DSSP file (Angstrom, degrees, kcal/mol; ACC not computed):
  #  RESIDUE AA STRUCTURE BP1 BP2  ACC     N-H-->O    O-->H-N    N-H-->O    O-->H-N    TCO  KAPPA ALPHA  PHI   PSI    X-CA   Y-CA   Z-CA
    1    1 A M              0   0    0      0, 0.0     2,-0.7     0, 0.0     0, 0.0   0.000 360.0 360.0 360.0 142.2  121.0  267.0   78.4
    2    2 A N        +     0   0    0      1,-0.1     0, 0.0     2,-0.1     0, 0.0  -0.787 360.0 171.6 -91.8 107.3  124.5  266.8   76.8
    3    3 A N        +     0   0    0     -2,-0.7     2,-0.2     2,-0.1    -1,-0.1   0.157  29.0 140.7 -98.7  17.6  127.0  268.8   78.8
    4    4 A K        -     0   0    0      1,-0.1     2,-0.2     0, 0.0    -2,-0.1  -0.410  58.9-112.4 -68.3 134.7  130.0  267.5   76.8
    5    5 A I        -     0   0    0     -2,-0.2    -1,-0.1     1,-0.1    -2,-0.1  -0.451  30.3-135.6 -68.6 130.4  132.6  270.2   76.1
    6    6 A K        -     0   0    0     -2,-0.2    76,-0.2     1,-0.1     2,-0.1  -0.664  19.4-111.1 -85.0 136.9  132.7  271.1   72.5
    7    7 A P        -     0   0    0      0, 0.0    76,-2.3     0, 0.0     2,-0.5  -0.423  32.8-143.8 -63.0 139.9  136.1  271.5   70.7
    8    8 A I  E     -a   83   0A   0     74,-0.2     2,-0.6    -2,-0.1    76,-0.2  -0.914   9.4-160.5-110.9 130.4  136.8  275.2   69.8
    9    9 A R  E     -a   84   0A   0     74,-3.1    76,-2.6    -2,-0.5     2,-0.4  -0.918  11.8-143.9-113.0 118.0  138.5  276.2   66.6
   10   10 A K  E     +a   85   0A   0     -2,-0.6    34,-2.0    74,-0.2     2,-0.3  -0.666  38.8 144.9 -84.7 129.8  140.1  279.8   66.5
   11   11 A A  E     -aB  86  43A   0     74,-2.5    76,-2.6    -2,-0.4     2,-0.3  -0.849  37.0-123.6-150.0-179.6  139.8  281.4   63.1
   12   12 A V  E     -aB  87  42A   0     30,-1.9    30,-0.7    -2,-0.3     2,-0.3  -0.901   7.2-160.0-131.2 160.8  139.3  284.7   61.3
   13   13 A R  E     -aB  88  41A   0     74,-1.7    76,-2.3    -2,-0.3     2,-0.5  -0.981  10.0-159.3-135.9 139.4  136.9  286.1   58.7
   14   14 A C  E     -a   89   0A   0     26,-2.7     2,-0.7    -2,-0.3    76,-0.2  -0.956   3.0-157.0-126.1 117.0  137.7  289.0   56.6
   15   15 A Y  E     -a   90   0A   0     74,-2.7    76,-2.2    -2,-0.5     2,-0.8  -0.781   4.7-168.6 -97.1 114.7  135.0  291.1   55.0
   16   16 A L  E     +a   91   0A   0     -2,-0.7     7,-1.6     7,-0.4     2,-0.4  -0.883  19.5 177.8-104.7 106.0  136.3  293.1   51.9
   17   17 A I  E     +F   22   0B   0     74,-1.5     2,-0.3    -2,-0.8     5,-0.2  -0.900  12.6 159.5-119.7 139.5  133.4  295.5   51.2
   18   18 A K  E >   -F   21   0B   0      3,-2.4     3,-2.0    -2,-0.4    -2,-0.0  -0.930  69.3  -8.8-156.9 129.9  133.3  298.2   48.5
   19   19 A D  T 3  S-     0   0    0     -2,-0.3     3,-0.1     1,-0.3    -1,-0.0   0.903 128.4 -52.0  50.1  52.0  130.2  299.9   46.9
   20   20 A N  T 3  S+     0   0    0      1,-0.2    91,-2.4    90,-0.1     2,-0.3   0.603 117.9 110.9  63.4  14.5  127.7  297.6   48.5
   21   21 A K  E <   -FG  18 110B   0     -3,-2.0    -3,-2.4    89,-0.3     2,-0.3  -0.846  49.4-159.5-113.8 154.1  129.5  294.6   47.3
   22   22 A V  E     -FG  17 109B   0     87,-2.5    87,-2.1    -2,-0.3     2,-0.5  -0.974  23.0-117.2-132.8 149.9  131.5  292.0   49.2
   23   23 A V  E     + G   0 108B   0     -7,-1.6    -7,-0.4    -2,-0.3     2,-0.3  -0.728  42.7 173.5 -87.3 125.6  134.2  289.5   48.1
   24   24 A V  E     - G   0 107B   0     83,-2.7    83,-2.1    -2,-0.5     2,-0.4  -0.841  26.5-135.1-125.5 161.5  133.0  285.9   48.8
   25   25 A T  E     -HG  38 106B   0     13,-2.6    13,-2.4    -2,-0.3     2,-0.4  -0.871  13.9-155.5-108.2 153.7  134.3  282.4   48.0
   26   26 A K  E     -HG  37 105B   0     79,-2.9    79,-2.2    -2,-0.4    11,-0.2  -0.986  19.8-124.5-131.8 123.7  132.0  279.7   46.6
   27   27 A Y  E     - G   0 104B   0      9,-2.0     8,-2.8    -2,-0.4    77,-0.3  -0.398  22.2-134.4 -70.3 136.1  133.0  276.1   47.1
   28   28 A K    >   -     0   0    0     75,-2.9     3,-2.4     6,-0.2     5,-0.2  -0.407  33.7 -90.4 -88.4 169.1  133.3  273.8   44.1
   29   29 A E  T 3  S+     0   0    0      1,-0.3     5,-0.2     5,-0.1    74,-0.1   0.725 119.9  68.1 -51.3 -33.8  131.9  270.3   43.8
   30   30 A S  T 3  S+     0   0    0     72,-0.2     2,-0.3     3,-0.1    -1,-0.3   0.561  90.6  78.1 -64.9  -9.1  135.0  268.7   45.2
   31   31 A N  S X  S-     0   0    0     -3,-2.4     3,-1.5    72,-0.2    -4,-0.0  -0.746  84.8-126.0-105.0 146.6  134.2  270.2   48.6
   32   32 A K  T 3  S+     0   0    0     -2,-0.3    -1,-0.1     1,-0.3    -3,-0.1   0.674 112.9  54.0 -69.3 -10.8  131.7  268.9   51.0
   33   33 A K  T >  S+     0   0    0     -5,-0.2     3,-2.2     3,-0.1    -6,-0.4  -0.211  83.7 171.1-103.8  38.6  130.2  272.4   51.2
   34   34 A A  T <   +     0   0    0     -3,-1.5    -6,-0.2     1,-0.3    -5,-0.1  -0.226  64.8  14.6 -55.2 137.9  129.8  272.5   47.4
   35   35 A G  T 3  S+     0   0    0     -8,-2.8    -1,-0.3     1,-0.3    84,-0.2   0.215  94.8 128.3  86.6 -14.5  127.8  275.4   46.2
   36   36 A Y    <   -     0   0    0     -3,-2.2    -9,-2.0    -8,-0.1     2,-0.3  -0.511  54.2-134.6 -79.5 141.7  127.9  277.3   49.6
   37   37 A Y  E     -Hi  26 120B   0     82,-2.4    84,-2.1   -11,-0.2     2,-0.3  -0.751  29.7-178.9 -93.4 145.6  129.1  281.0   49.6
   38   38 A E  E     -H   25   0B   0    -13,-2.4   -13,-2.6    -2,-0.3     3,-0.0  -0.951  31.5-114.4-142.8 154.4  131.6  281.9   52.4
   39   39 A I        -     0   0    0     -2,-0.3   -15,-0.2   -15,-0.2   -24,-0.1  -0.825  50.5 -99.6 -88.4 131.2  133.5  284.9   53.7
   40   40 A P  S    S+     0   0    0      0, 0.0   -26,-2.7     0, 0.0     2,-0.3  -0.206  75.3  91.6 -54.6 137.9  137.2  284.5   53.1
   41   41 A G  E     -B   13   0A   0     16,-0.3     2,-0.3   -28,-0.2   -28,-0.2  -0.960  38.3-176.9 163.3-171.6  139.2  283.3   56.2
   42   42 A G  E     -B   12   0A   0    -30,-0.7   -30,-1.9    -2,-0.3    15,-0.1  -0.994  40.1 -27.2 173.7-173.6  140.5  280.3   58.1
   43   43 A K  E     -B   11   0A   0     -2,-0.3     2,-0.5   -32,-0.2   -32,-0.3  -0.346  55.8-118.8 -67.5 134.5  142.3  278.8   61.0
   44   44 A I        -     0   0    0    -34,-2.0   -34,-0.1    -2,-0.1     2,-0.1  -0.677  33.6-140.2 -77.5 122.9  144.9  280.8   62.9
   45   45 A E    >   -     0   0    0     -2,-0.5     3,-1.9     4,-0.2     8,-0.1  -0.453  32.3 -81.2 -82.8 155.8  148.2  278.9   62.5
   46   46 A E  T 3  S+     0   0    0      1,-0.3    -1,-0.1    -2,-0.1     3,-0.1  -0.313 118.3  15.6 -55.0 134.6  150.6  278.6   65.4
   47   47 A G  T 3  S+     0   0    0      1,-0.3     2,-0.3    -3,-0.1    -1,-0.3   0.487 102.5 114.8  78.8   4.0  152.8  281.8   65.7
   48   48 A E    <   -     0   0    0     -3,-1.9    -1,-0.3     4,-0.0     2,-0.2  -0.806  61.6-133.4-109.0 144.4  150.4  283.8   63.5
   49   49 A T     >  -     0   0    0     -2,-0.3     4,-2.1     1,-0.1    -4,-0.2  -0.525  30.3-109.2 -85.4 166.7  148.4  286.8   64.7
   50   50 A A  H  > S+     0   0    0      1,-0.2     4,-2.5     2,-0.2     5,-0.1   0.895 120.6  50.8 -62.1 -40.6  144.7  286.9   63.7
   51   51 A E  H  > S+     0   0    0      1,-0.2     4,-2.3     2,-0.2    -1,-0.2   0.918 108.8  49.8 -69.4 -38.7  145.5  289.8   61.3
   52   52 A Q  H  > S+     0   0    0      2,-0.2     4,-2.8     1,-0.2     5,-0.3   0.936 110.4  51.2 -61.7 -42.4  148.3  287.9   59.6
   53   53 A T  H  X S+     0   0    0     -4,-2.1     4,-3.6     2,-0.2     5,-0.3   0.946 108.9  51.7 -61.1 -47.5  145.9  284.9   59.2
   54   54 A A  H  X S+     0   0    0     -4,-2.5     4,-1.9     1,-0.2    -1,-0.2   0.920 112.3  45.8 -54.4 -47.6  143.3  287.3   57.5
   55   55 A I  H  X S+     0   0    0     -4,-2.3     4,-1.9     2,-0.2    -1,-0.2   0.938 115.8  45.4 -63.5 -48.3  145.8  288.6   55.1
   56   56 A R  H  X S+     0   0    0     -4,-2.8     4,-2.8     1,-0.2     5,-0.2   0.936 114.2  47.2 -64.8 -47.4  147.2  285.1   54.2
   57   57 A E  H  X S+     0   0    0     -4,-3.6     4,-2.4    -5,-0.3   -16,-0.3   0.871 108.3  54.3 -65.7 -32.3  143.8  283.5   53.9
   58   58 A M  H  X>S+     0   0    0     -4,-1.9     4,-1.8    -5,-0.3     6,-0.8   0.933 112.2  46.3 -64.0 -44.1  142.4  286.3   51.7
   59   59 A K  H  X5S+     0   0    0     -4,-1.9     4,-1.6     4,-0.2    -2,-0.2   0.935 116.0  45.9 -65.0 -45.9  145.4  285.8   49.3
   60   60 A E  H  <5S+     0   0    0     -4,-2.8    -1,-0.2     1,-0.2    -2,-0.2   0.827 121.4  34.3 -66.4 -33.6  145.0  282.0   49.3
   61   61 A E  H  <5S+     0   0    0     -4,-2.4    -1,-0.2    -5,-0.2    -2,-0.2   0.628 136.9  15.9 -98.6 -13.7  141.2  281.9   48.8
   62   62 A T  H  <5S-     0   0    0     -4,-1.8    37,-2.0    -5,-0.2    -3,-0.2   0.617  87.8-122.7-132.8 -18.0  140.8  284.9   46.5
   63   63 A G     << +     0   0    0     -4,-1.6     2,-0.3    -5,-0.7    -4,-0.2   0.392  69.4 132.2  85.4  -1.2  144.1  286.0   45.0
   64   64 A L        -     0   0    0     -6,-0.8     2,-0.6    32,-0.1    -1,-0.3  -0.635  51.2-145.8 -86.8 137.2  143.6  289.5   46.6
   65   65 A K  E     -K   95   0C   0     30,-2.3    30,-2.0    -2,-0.3     2,-0.3  -0.923  26.4-171.9-100.9 124.4  146.3  291.2   48.5
   66   66 A I  E     +K   94   0C   0     -2,-0.6     2,-0.3    28,-0.2    28,-0.2  -0.798  11.7 171.6-119.5 159.1  144.7  293.3   51.3
   67   67 A K  E     +K   93   0C   0     26,-1.4    26,-0.6    -2,-0.3    25,-0.3  -0.918  52.1  51.3-153.1 175.6  146.0  295.8   53.8
   68   68 A D        -     0   0    0     -2,-0.3    24,-0.3     1,-0.2    25,-0.2   0.933  69.8-174.0  52.0  54.7  144.8  298.3   56.4
   69   69 A L        -     0   0    0     22,-0.1     2,-0.4    -3,-0.1    22,-0.2  -0.501  13.0-151.3 -70.4 144.4  142.6  295.8   58.2
   70   70 A K  E     -C   90   0A   0     20,-2.5    20,-2.1    -2,-0.2     2,-0.3  -0.987  14.7-129.3-118.7 129.7  140.3  296.9   61.0
   71   71 A Y  E     +C   89   0A   0     -2,-0.4    18,-0.2    18,-0.2     3,-0.1  -0.642  30.8 173.9 -76.5 134.5  139.4  294.6   63.8
   72   72 A K  E     -     0   0A   0     16,-2.9    70,-1.8     1,-0.3     2,-0.3   0.622  43.7 -74.8-118.8 -23.1  135.6  294.7   64.2
   73   73 A G  E     -Cd  88 142A   0     15,-1.1    15,-3.2    68,-0.2     2,-0.4  -0.984  47.7 -62.1 156.3-165.1  134.7  292.0   66.7
   74   74 A N  E     -Cd  87 143A   0     68,-1.9    70,-2.2    -2,-0.3     2,-0.5  -0.932  30.2-169.3-123.9 141.0  134.2  288.4   67.6
   75   75 A M  E     -Cd  86 144A   0     11,-2.6    11,-3.1    -2,-0.4     2,-0.6  -0.983   5.1-161.9-129.2 121.1  131.7  285.9   66.2
   76   76 A L  E     -Cd  85 145A   0     68,-3.0    70,-3.3    -2,-0.5     2,-0.6  -0.922   3.2-167.7-101.4 125.3  131.1  282.5   67.8
   77   77 A V  E     -Cd  84 146A   0      7,-2.5     7,-2.7    -2,-0.6     2,-0.6  -0.959   9.6-163.5-108.7 113.5  129.4  280.0   65.5
   78   78 A E  E     -Cd  83 147A   0     68,-3.4    70,-3.0    -2,-0.6     5,-0.2  -0.882   7.7-175.2-110.6 120.9  128.2  277.0   67.6
   79   79 A Y        -     0   0    0      3,-2.9     3,-0.3    -2,-0.6    70,-0.1  -0.521  46.4 -95.1 -96.4 167.8  127.4  273.7   65.9
   80   80 A P  S    S+     0   0    0      0, 0.0    69,-0.1     0, 0.0     3,-0.1   0.820 122.9  20.5 -58.4 -30.1  125.9  270.8   67.8
   81   81 A N  S    S+     0   0    0      1,-0.1     2,-0.3   -75,-0.1    -3,-0.0   0.394 127.3  26.6-125.3   3.1  129.4  269.2   68.2
   82   82 A R        -     0   0    0     -3,-0.3    -3,-2.9   -76,-0.2     2,-0.4  -0.982  59.0-137.1-159.4 167.8  131.9  272.1   67.7
   83   83 A I  E     -aC   8  78A   0    -76,-2.3   -74,-3.1    -2,-0.3     2,-0.5  -0.996   6.6-153.7-133.8 135.5  132.5  275.9   68.0
   84   84 A F  E     -aC   9  77A   0     -7,-2.7    -7,-2.5    -2,-0.4     2,-0.7  -0.958   8.6-161.1-106.9 126.7  134.2  278.3   65.7
   85   85 A D  E     -aC  10  76A   0    -76,-2.6   -74,-2.5    -2,-0.5     2,-0.5  -0.899  16.0-168.1-110.6 101.2  135.6  281.3   67.4
   86   86 A F  E     -aC  11  75A   0    -11,-3.1   -11,-2.6    -2,-0.7     2,-0.5  -0.776  19.7-152.8-103.1 132.1  136.1  283.9   64.7
   87   87 A E  E     -aC  12  74A   0    -76,-2.6   -74,-1.7    -2,-0.5     2,-0.4  -0.882  30.7-144.9 -91.2 128.7  138.1  287.2   65.1
   88   88 A V  E     +aC  13  73A   0    -15,-3.2   -16,-2.9    -2,-0.5   -15,-1.1  -0.828  21.9 179.0-108.5 137.3  136.5  289.4   62.5
   89   89 A F  E     -aC  14  71A   0    -76,-2.3   -74,-2.7    -2,-0.4     2,-0.3  -0.856  10.7-159.0-125.7 161.5  138.1  292.1   60.3
   90   90 A I  E     +aC  15  70A   0    -20,-2.1   -20,-2.5    -2,-0.3     2,-0.3  -0.976  16.9 165.5-135.1 146.7  136.9  294.5   57.6
   91   91 A C  E     -a   16   0A   0    -76,-2.2   -74,-1.5    -2,-0.3   -22,-0.1  -0.977  28.1-171.0-152.1 166.5  139.0  296.2   54.9
   92   92 A D        +     0   0    0    -25,-0.3     2,-0.5   -24,-0.3   -24,-0.1   0.283  63.7  95.8-137.7   5.3  138.5  298.1   51.7
   93   93 A E  E     +K   67   0C   0    -26,-0.6   -26,-1.4   -25,-0.2     2,-0.3  -0.886  51.9 142.0 -99.1 125.8  142.2  298.4   50.5
   94   94 A Y  E     -K   66   0C   0     -2,-0.5     2,-0.3   -28,-0.2   -28,-0.2  -0.981  39.1-145.4-158.0 163.2  143.2  295.6   48.0
   95   95 A K  E     +K   65   0C   0    -30,-2.0   -30,-2.3    -2,-0.3     2,-0.2  -0.991  61.5  21.3-133.1 141.3  145.1  294.8   45.0
   96   96 A G  S    S-     0   0    0     -2,-0.3   -32,-0.1   -32,-0.2   -33,-0.1  -0.478  77.9 -78.5 106.2-176.1  144.1  292.3   42.3
   97   97 A K        -     0   0    0    -34,-0.2    -2,-0.0    -2,-0.2    10,-0.0  -0.968  50.2 -90.6-129.1 145.7  141.0  290.5   41.1
   98   98 A P        -     0   0    0      0, 0.0     2,-0.2     0, 0.0   -35,-0.2  -0.307  52.7-156.2 -58.1 139.3  139.1  287.6   42.6
   99   99 A Q        -     0   0    0    -37,-2.0     7,-1.3     8,-0.1     2,-0.4  -0.595  15.6-110.9-117.6 171.7  140.4  284.4   41.2
  100  100 A D  B     -J  105   0B   0      5,-0.2     2,-0.3    -2,-0.2     5,-0.2  -0.853  36.5-179.4-103.4 138.9  139.5  280.7   40.5
  101  101 A F        -     0   0    0      3,-2.5   -40,-0.0    -2,-0.4   -41,-0.0  -0.826  42.9 -95.5-133.9 173.8  141.1  278.0   42.5
  102  102 A K  S    S+     0   0    0     -2,-0.3   -72,-0.2     1,-0.2     3,-0.1   0.891 121.2  25.1 -60.3 -43.3  141.0  274.2   42.8
  103  103 A E  S    S+     0   0    0      1,-0.2   -75,-2.9   -74,-0.1     2,-0.3   0.645 130.4   9.9 -96.8 -17.4  138.5  274.1   45.7
  104  104 A N  E     -G   27   0B   0    -77,-0.3    -3,-2.5   -74,-0.1     2,-0.3  -0.989  56.6-137.7-157.5 162.6  136.7  277.3   45.3
  105  105 A T  E     -GJ  26 100B   0    -79,-2.2   -79,-2.9    -2,-0.3     2,-0.3  -0.805  23.1-148.6-115.4 161.5  136.1  280.4   43.1
  106  106 A S  E     +G   25   0B   0     -7,-1.3     2,-0.3    -2,-0.3   -81,-0.2  -0.965  22.3 157.5-133.2 151.7  135.9  283.9   44.4
  107  107 A E  E     -G   24   0B   0    -83,-2.1   -83,-2.7    -2,-0.3     2,-0.4  -0.990  42.9-100.0-162.6 160.9  133.9  286.9   43.2
  108  108 A W  E     -G   23   0B   0     -2,-0.3     2,-0.4   -85,-0.2   -85,-0.2  -0.763  44.9-179.4 -85.0 138.1  132.5  290.3   44.1
  109  109 A I  E     -G   22   0B   0    -87,-2.1   -87,-2.5    -2,-0.4     2,-0.1  -0.999  35.5-101.6-142.3 143.3  128.7  290.0   44.8
  110  110 A E  E  >  -G   21   0B   0     -2,-0.4     4,-2.4   -89,-0.2   -89,-0.3  -0.394  32.0-132.0 -56.6 135.0  126.0  292.5   45.7
  111  111 A I  H  > S+     0   0    0    -91,-2.4     4,-2.1     1,-0.2     5,-0.1   0.907 106.5  49.6 -61.0 -46.6  125.4  292.2   49.5
  112  112 A N  H  > S+     0   0    0    -92,-0.3     4,-0.7     1,-0.2    -1,-0.2   0.856 110.9  50.3 -57.9 -39.9  121.6  292.1   49.0
  113  113 A E  H >> S+     0   0    0      1,-0.2     3,-0.6     2,-0.2     4,-0.6   0.891 109.2  51.7 -64.8 -41.4  122.0  289.4   46.3
  114  114 A L  H >< S+     0   0    0     -4,-2.4     3,-1.5     1,-0.2    -2,-0.2   0.918 104.4  56.0 -63.4 -41.9  124.2  287.3   48.6
  115  115 A L  H 3< S+     0   0    0     -4,-2.1    -1,-0.2     1,-0.3    -2,-0.2   0.712 103.3  56.4 -65.2 -18.2  121.7  287.4   51.4
  116  116 A K  H << S+     0   0    0     -4,-0.7    -1,-0.3    -3,-0.6    -2,-0.2   0.604  83.6 111.1 -81.6 -15.0  119.1  286.0   49.1
  117  117 A K    <<  -     0   0    0     -3,-1.5     3,-0.2    -4,-0.6    -3,-0.0  -0.237  65.1-140.0 -66.1 147.6  121.2  282.9   48.3
  118  118 A E  S    S+     0   0    0      1,-0.2     2,-1.1   -82,-0.0    -1,-0.1   0.937  92.3  52.1 -70.7 -47.0  120.1  279.5   49.5
  119  119 A K  S    S+     0   0    0    -84,-0.2   -82,-2.4   -83,-0.0     2,-0.4  -0.707  71.8 135.7 -99.1  87.2  123.5  278.2   50.3
  120  120 A I  B     -i   37   0B   0     -2,-1.1   -82,-0.2    -3,-0.2     2,-0.1  -0.978  52.4-117.4-128.8 143.7  125.3  280.7   52.6
  121  121 A L    >   -     0   0    0    -84,-2.1     3,-1.7    -2,-0.4     4,-0.2  -0.399  34.1-107.6 -73.4 159.0  127.3  279.9   55.7
  122  122 A S  G >  S+     0   0    0      1,-0.3     3,-2.3     2,-0.2     4,-0.2   0.803 111.3  70.6 -63.9 -30.9  126.0  281.4   58.9
  123  123 A N  G >  S+     0   0    0      1,-0.3     3,-0.7     2,-0.1    -1,-0.3   0.594  83.5  72.4 -70.5  -2.4  128.7  284.0   59.2
  124  124 A I  G X  S+     0   0    0     -3,-1.7     3,-1.7     1,-0.2     4,-0.3   0.624  74.4  83.9 -81.5 -12.9  127.2  285.9   56.3
  125  125 A I  G X  S+     0   0    0     -3,-2.3     3,-1.6     1,-0.3     6,-0.3   0.763  73.2  72.7 -59.2 -24.7  124.4  287.0   58.5
  126  126 A I  G <  S+     0   0    0     -3,-0.7    -1,-0.3     1,-0.3     9,-0.2   0.796  89.7  62.4 -58.7 -29.1  126.5  289.9   59.9
  127  127 A L  G <  S+     0   0    0     -3,-1.7    -1,-0.3    -4,-0.1    -2,-0.2   0.633  78.0 111.0 -75.5 -14.1  125.9  291.6   56.4
  128  128 A D  S X> S-     0   0    0     -3,-1.6     4,-2.1    -4,-0.3     3,-1.7  -0.377  84.9-114.3 -63.5 143.5  122.2  291.7   57.0
  129  129 A R  T 34 S+     0   0    0      1,-0.3     4,-0.4     2,-0.2    -1,-0.1   0.737 114.9  58.1 -53.0 -28.1  121.0  295.3   57.5
  130  130 A F  T 34 S+     0   0    0      1,-0.2    -1,-0.3     2,-0.1     3,-0.1   0.863 120.8  25.9 -72.3 -32.2  120.1  294.6   61.2
  131  131 A F  T X4 S+     0   0    0     -3,-1.7     3,-1.3    -6,-0.3     4,-0.4   0.629  96.2  87.3-104.4 -19.9  123.7  293.6   62.0
  132  132 A I  T >X S+     0   0    0     -4,-2.1     4,-2.7     1,-0.3     3,-1.2   0.701  72.1  75.7 -67.7 -18.9  126.0  295.3   59.6
  133  133 A K  H 3> S+     0   0    0     -4,-0.4     4,-2.3     1,-0.3    -1,-0.3   0.898  93.0  54.6 -55.3 -43.0  126.4  298.5   61.6
  134  134 A G  H <4 S+     0   0    0     -3,-1.3    -1,-0.3     1,-0.2    -2,-0.2   0.697 114.7  41.2 -64.8 -18.1  128.7  296.7   63.9
  135  135 A L  H <4 S+     0   0    0     -3,-1.2    -2,-0.2    -4,-0.4    -1,-0.2   0.851 125.3  29.2 -94.2 -41.1  130.9  295.7   60.9
  136  136 A T  H  < S+     0   0    0     -4,-2.7     2,-0.6     5,-0.0    -3,-0.2   0.684  96.9  86.0-101.0 -21.9  130.9  298.8   58.8
  137  137 A N    ><  -     0   0    0     -4,-2.3     3,-2.1    -5,-0.3    -1,-0.0  -0.737  65.2-146.8 -89.3 121.4  130.6  301.8   61.3
  138  138 A D  T 3  S+     0   0    0     -2,-0.6    -1,-0.1     1,-0.3    -4,-0.0   0.645  93.7  63.7 -59.9 -18.8  133.9  302.9   62.7
  139  139 A E  T 3  S+     0   0    0     24,-0.1    25,-2.9    25,-0.0     2,-0.3   0.530 100.9  55.6 -81.1 -10.4  132.3  303.8   66.0
  140  140 A Y  E <   - E   0 163A   0     -3,-2.1     2,-0.3    -7,-0.3    23,-0.2  -0.893  50.9-172.5-131.7 157.3  131.2  300.3   66.9
  141  141 A S  E     - E   0 162A   0     21,-2.5    21,-2.7    -2,-0.3     2,-0.3  -0.754  22.9-147.5-126.6 176.3  132.5  296.8   67.4
  142  142 A F  E     -dE  73 161A   0    -70,-1.8   -68,-1.9    -2,-0.3     2,-0.4  -0.967  16.9-152.5-145.5 160.3  130.3  293.7   68.0
  143  143 A K  E     -dE  74 160A   0     17,-2.0    17,-2.3    -2,-0.3     2,-0.4  -0.991  25.0-177.6-127.3 136.1  130.1  290.3   69.7
  144  144 A M  E     -dE  75 159A   0    -70,-2.2   -68,-3.0    -2,-0.4     2,-0.4  -0.996  16.3-168.1-137.6 140.7  127.9  287.8   68.1
  145  145 A H  E     -dE  76 158A   0     13,-2.7    13,-2.4    -2,-0.4     2,-0.5  -0.972  11.9-173.8-131.5 117.9  126.9  284.2   69.0
  146  146 A I  E     -dE  77 157A   0    -70,-3.3   -68,-3.4    -2,-0.4     2,-0.5  -0.948  10.5-157.5-112.9 126.5  125.2  282.1   66.3
  147  147 A Q  E     +dE  78 156A   0      9,-2.5     8,-3.1    -2,-0.5     9,-1.4  -0.906  22.8 173.5-100.2 129.8  123.8  278.7   67.0
  148  148 A V  E     - E   0 154A   0    -70,-3.0     6,-0.2    -2,-0.5     2,-0.2  -0.839  28.2-128.6-126.4 161.5  123.4  276.5   63.9
  149  149 A D    >   -     0   0    0      4,-1.7     3,-1.9    -2,-0.3     6,-0.0  -0.522  47.1 -89.7 -98.2-178.6  122.5  273.0   63.0
  150  150 A E  T 3  S+     0   0    0      1,-0.3   -71,-0.0    -2,-0.2    -1,-0.0   0.683 127.0  59.2 -64.0 -18.3  124.7  270.8   60.7
  151  151 A K  T 3  S-     0   0    0      2,-0.1    -1,-0.3     0, 0.0     3,-0.1   0.212 120.0-107.5 -95.7  16.1  122.9  272.1   57.7
  152  152 A E    <   +     0   0    0     -3,-1.9     2,-0.5     1,-0.3    -2,-0.1   0.611  67.5 152.4  69.7  16.4  123.8  275.7   58.5
  153  153 A N        -     0   0    0      1,-0.1    -4,-1.7     2,-0.0     2,-0.5  -0.693  48.7-121.5 -77.1 125.5  120.2  276.6   59.6
  154  154 A I  E     +E  148   0A   0     -2,-0.5    -6,-0.3    -6,-0.2     3,-0.1  -0.562  33.7 176.1 -68.4 115.1  120.3  279.4   62.0
  155  155 A L  E     -     0   0A   0     -8,-3.1     2,-0.3    -2,-0.5    -7,-0.2   0.842  65.7 -12.1 -89.2 -39.5  118.8  278.4   65.4
  156  156 A S  E     -E  147   0A   0     -9,-1.4    -9,-2.5     2,-0.0     2,-0.4  -0.987  53.6-154.1-159.5 159.9  119.5  281.6   67.4
  157  157 A V  E     -E  146   0A   0     -2,-0.3     2,-0.5   -11,-0.2   -11,-0.2  -0.996   3.4-170.3-138.5 127.9  121.5  284.8   67.2
  158  158 A N  E     +E  145   0A   0    -13,-2.4   -13,-2.7    -2,-0.4     2,-0.4  -0.992  18.3 177.3-116.4 127.4  122.8  286.9   70.1
  159  159 A Y  E     -E  144   0A   0     -2,-0.5     2,-0.4   -15,-0.2   -15,-0.2  -0.991  11.8-177.0-140.6 137.0  124.3  290.2   69.0
  160  160 A K  E     -E  143   0A   0    -17,-2.3   -17,-2.0    -2,-0.4     2,-0.3  -0.981  13.8-148.6-139.7 125.0  125.7  293.1   71.0
  161  161 A L  E     -E  142   0A   0     -2,-0.4     2,-0.4   -19,-0.2   -19,-0.2  -0.696  15.0-164.9 -84.0 142.8  127.0  296.4   69.7
  162  162 A E  E     -E  141   0A   0    -21,-2.7   -21,-2.5    -2,-0.3     2,-0.2  -0.998  18.3-127.0-130.3 136.1  129.7  298.1   71.5
  163  163 A E  E      E  140   0A   0     -2,-0.4   -23,-0.2   -23,-0.2   -24,-0.1  -0.544 360.0 360.0 -76.2 139.9  130.8  301.6   71.2
  164  164 A I              0   0    0    -25,-2.9   -24,-0.1    -2,-0.2    -1,-0.1   0.447 360.0 360.0 -89.2 360.0  134.6  302.0   70.6
């Protein structure tokens, strides 16, 4: 058994949801995750709060300016050799339209359509009807631990709703 300590990367994900649609990014061919859909977010920089990171990353990855973020919970995504520790936000106040960038494109997509895509990163599972209550209901927050392999196949999910 391998008891090696895995490096942990602190990051955020921000779910911009309106009318059963969510804003996603899709990686272009120049990226090692080409073709994969992802929720906007990224690494928390030194001196930055998680909320500031979510606002900055949404602008950098989609061109959208967001405000009135709500903290919704924590999602750990554990790969065989590393862990991503995501602070998760949701918002529905924004300005602008999703844009096209060098490494990715961004777009609004129906949540049900997104969940049927073959190439989605594991943090999209929170949009599944079984889990979405913790994300979209103001009375709850959540904690989630997802174990995946290197190909983004989900091996296990531990999920806990908490009343606020």
